[in-house]
C-alpha positions in Angstrom: -6.7 8.8 -14.3 -5.9 10.9 -10.9 -2.6 11.9 -9.8 -2.2 10.5 -6.5 0.2 12.3 -4.2 0.6 11.3 -0.7 1.8 14.1 1.6 3.8 12.3 4.7 5.0 14.6 7.4 6.9 15.4 10.7 5.7 18.6 11.7 4.4 20.4 15.1 0.9 20.2 15.4 0.8 24.0 15.0 2.2 23.5 11.4 -0.3 21.2 10.3 -2.5 23.6 8.8 0.6 24.3 6.5 0.0 20.4 5.1 -3.6 20.9 4.8 -3.1 24.1 3.0 -0.2 22.2 0.4 -3.0 19.7 0.1 -5.5 22.3 -1.0 -3.1 23.7 -3.4 -2.6 20.3 -5.0 -6.3 19.9 -5.1 -6.9 22.9 -7.1 -4.3 22.0 -9.6 -6.0 18.8 -10.4 -4.0 16.3 -7.9 -5.3 13.7 -5.8 -3.7 14.7 -2.1 -3.9 12.2 0.4 -2.8 13.0 4.0 -2.5 10.2 6.3 -3.9 10.2 10.0 -1.2 9.0 12.9 -3.2 6.8 14.4 -1.1 3.9 14.3 2.2 2.3 15.6 5.2 3.4 14.0 6.7 0.3 13.3 4.8 -0.9 9.6 1.9 0.7 8.0 -1.7 -1.4 8.6 -3.3 -2.3 5.6 -5.6 0.8 5.5 -2.1 3.4 5.3 -0.5 0.6 2.7 -3.5 0.7 0.4 -3.4 4.4 0.3 0.4 4.0 -0.4 0.2 1.7 -3.5 -0.1 3.0 -7.0 1.2 6.5 -6.1 2.2 8.7 -8.5 4.4 11.0 -6.3 5.6 11.3 -2.2 5.7 14.5 -0.7 7.8 14.5 2.8 7.4 17.8 4.6 9.9 17.7 7.8 10.7 20.1 10.1 12.6 21.0 13.2 9.9 20.9 15.5 8.4 17.4 13.9 8.9 14.3 15.8 7.2 11.9 13.6 10.4 10.9 11.4 9.7 6.9 12.4 6.3 7.1 10.6 7.8 9.0 7.4 10.3 6.6 6.9 7.6 3.8 7.4 5.2 5.5 4.7 8.3 5.8 2.6 9.9 2.7 2.6 6.4 1.0 1.8 5.5 3.2 -0.9 8.6 2.5 -2.5 8.5 -1.6 -2.1 4.8 -1.3 -3.8 6.2 0.3 -6.5 7.1 4.0 -6.1 9.6 5.6 -8.3 12.5 7.3 -6.3 12.8 10.3 -8.1 9.0 10.7 -7.7 9.8 11.7 -3.9 9.6 15.6 -3.2 11.6 16.6 0.4 10.1 19.9 1.8 12.3 20.3 4.6 13.7 23.3 7.4 17.4 24.1 6.4 19.6 22.0 8.3 17.3 18.8 8.0 19.6 16.0 6.8 17.9 13.8 4.0 19.5 10.9 3.4 15.9 8.8 2.0 15.5 11.4 -0.8 16.3 10.4 -4.5 14.2 12.8 -6.2 13.8 17.3 -5.6 14.6 18.4 -2.2 13.3 22.3 -1.5 14.3 24.1 1.6 11.2 25.5 3.5 11.1 29.3 3.5 9.9 30.4 6.7 9.4 33.8 5.7 7.2 33.2 2.7 5.6 29.4 3.1 3.2 30.3 0.1 6.2 30.2 -2.5 7.5 27.0 -0.9 4.1 25.1 -1.4 4.1 26.9 -4.6 7.2 25.6 -5.6 5.9 21.9 -4.2 2.8 21.6 -5.9 4.6 22.7 -9.3 7.1 20.2 -9.3 4.3 17.5 -8.9 2.4 19.4 -11.4 5.3 18.6 -13.6 5.5 15.2 -12.8 2.0 14.7 -13.7 2.7 16.5 -17.0 5.8 14.1 -17.7 3.4 11.0 -17.0 0.7 12.5 -19.1 3.0 12.9 -22.1 4.5 9.0 -21.7 0.7 7.9 -21.9 0.1 9.8 -24.8 3.1 9.1 -26.5 2.2 5.2 -25.5 -0.7 5.6 -27.0 0.2 7.0 -30.3 3.2 4.0 -30.7 0.0 1.5 -30.0 -2.0 3.5 -32.6 0.9 3.4 -35.0 1.2 0.1 -34.6 -2.4 -1.0 -35.0 -2.8 1.7 -38.4 0.2 -0.4 -39.7 -1.0 -3.8 -39.2 -4.1 -2.6 -40.5 -2.8 -1.3 -43.7 -0.6 -4.4 -44.1 -3.7 -6.7 -44.4 -4.6 -4.8 -47.9 
């Protein structure tokens, strides 16, 4: 099952390349990045965006001083949390000095002199989330398998 990551952003138009670069790096690590469009009113996400926000494994917020889309980010995040996203699986990637009162998970400060390192740090955090999820799934499968084996052995 794919590890779905939503990349919400409030960045300047000339910074969008970094968002797509992060998505490409995440995809190279076996994650399924989702980069939303901004063709909707800032009040509440339309059904097509809400559908993307359902069943997410992680949510990344990228916010820079030059971004003007925080209302979209807040609407997407609140919808994702309402639809079951774990607050600890929110990663905020922000310019120094940007307050992140909505963050419950990791906060990573953007290194403007080496954005590649920042992107790798974000994707590394997401990869750890994915590993944790896979280990929980494996543990659950082992427990169920053990219970089935006990039930079968007790019938003899």
